[in-house]
N, C-alpha and C positions, 0 to 999 in steps of 0.2 A: 214219284213223278220226276222225270228228268228235266233239267233246265240247261239251256245253253247260255245263260247270262254269266258274264264274267264275275269274278270275286269282287268284293267290296274294296274300294280304295280308301286309305287312311292317310291324312296329311299331318305332319308334325312340324311345329315351329319352335324355335328357341331364340328369343329376342334378348339382346343385350342393349347397352346404351347407344352403341354405334354400329351394331352388326345384327344380322338376322340369318340364322341357319335354318334350313328346311330339308325335309325328306318326305317322300311319298311312297307308300307301300301298298302292295296287293297281297293280302294275307300277310305272311311273314317275309315276303320277297321285296327287297328294296328296288324300286323302279327309277327314281330320280332323287338326287340330293344336291345340295349346294349351299352357297352362302352369299350374302351381300355384306361387304365390309366398307368402312369409311363413311357410313351414313351421317349426313349433316356436314361433311367436309368435302370429300371427293369419293362418292360411292362407286364401287365396282363389284361386279358379280362374277361368280364362277359356278358351274354346274356339271354334273356327271350323270350319265344314263345307266341303264341296267348293267352294262358290261364294265362300268367304271371309266369309260372313255369320256373325255370332255365334250360337253354340248355347248353350242353357242347360246348365250343368254342375251336377250335384246338390250340395247342401250336404253338408258333412262330418258333420253331426250333433253329438251331445254329446261325442264323442271325436275331435277333429281330429287329423290326422297330426302326429306329433312329429318325423318325419324323412322325407326323400324316399322311403326304402324303404317306409315306411308309406303313403305317398300312391299308390304303384304299384297297390295293390289297388283303390282307388276309381277310378283312371283306367282300368284294364283292365275293370272291371265296367261302367263307363259306356260305354267304347268298344265293348264287346261288344253292348250294346243299340243303340248308334248304327249299328253295322255289321251289324245283323240276325242276330246270333249266329254270324256267319261265323268260322271258326277262323283264327288267325294261322299262317302258314308259318314265320315267324321273328320273334323279338323281340330287338333288340340294344340295347346301351347304348353311346352315343357316347363314345369315348376319343380322345385326340389324340397318339398316339405318332409319327405320320408327317406331321403338318400338320393344318390345320383342316378339311380335306375328307374325312377318313377316320374311320370308326368300326369297332369290332370287336364281335363278338357276346358276350353274356354268358349269361343264364339259359336261353334256349329253343333256341338253335340253335348248339351249341358249335363247329361247323366252319365257320361263316359268317364271311366278311370282306366288308365293304361299303365302297363309296366314294360319297359324296354328290356328285352333279353338279348342274348347273342344272336338270335335269329330274327330280330325285329320286334315290333310292338305286339303285345297281347292285351286286348281291351275287353272290358265288360261294361255293360250299360245298366243303370239302375232304373 
């Protein structure tokens, strides 16, 4: 049975104490990436699209994020617009329990485990 539905989207977050990096993939293809730095002090964001060209990231407004978790809302809202409202199949937070190429899932897909390779993430769900 043929389907015209697009491939699943996967989001990856990597939060530090004052920064948050993000990437969104369709299968192994990177669609969007970027980061928010200076969180809690003077946050500023940068992002790039499919071709690596810079994309405008919305300003944070009168109440900038005070922590990486507060920046997630702005990133997800912006990414949803950039990705034409397509839903994410999984959203994971990178952790490093088994080396620098592995991340585990957090909020959106509790059974997922993913490994980042040179072509992007490869994920399996339990």
